[in-house]
N, C-alpha and C positions, 0 to 999 in steps of 0.2 A: 248419183250416189246417195244412198240413204244413210242416216246417222242417228245416233242416240245422244248427241252432244248436249242438246237442251235438257233432255230428261235427266241425264247424269249430272249436269251442272246444277239443276234445281234440287236434285236429291242431296247434293253436297252443299247446298245453300251458299253458292258463290254467284256473283253477278257476271254479266258478260264482260264488264270492264275489268274485273279481277282476273278472269280467265285470259282476257286479251293481254293484260300486263305480264302474266306468267309466260305467255308464248310469244311475246313481242310483236303483236299485231294490233290493229285497231278494234274497238268495240264493234264497229260496223262490219268488219270482216267476220267476227264471231257470229253476229246476227245473220249474215248471209249464209254462212256454213250451216247454221241451225235450220234455216228455211230450206236448205237444199238448192239454193240459187248459185252458190259458189263452190266449185270443186277445189279443195285445198291440195297443195302439193303433198307428196308422201312425207316430206320433211316436216311440214306443218301438222299433218295427221299424227305423226309420231310424237311431236312436241305436245300436242293436245292430250294424247293418251297418257303420256308420262306425267303431265301436270295434274291429271285427274286420277292417276293411280289405276288406270285401266289398260287393257290391251287394244290393239287395233281392231281385232275381231269384236270386242265389246262395243266399240263405238261406230265403226264404219263397215258398210257392205255394199257391194255392187248389185244393181237391179238390172235385169235383162230387159 
């Protein structure tokens, strides 16, 4: 799964730690999501999107 989490987070000038606190995960989890190493649950994707004021489509997409 590809995502725009890092780009969006940097545009909003928030740290991985700040985003992690907002969605109740560790900073390491956010880092792995940004690298595309960890596929978050739908629930976590929704939480991240809400925390950043974006839609799921803005942040996440499937790659064939």
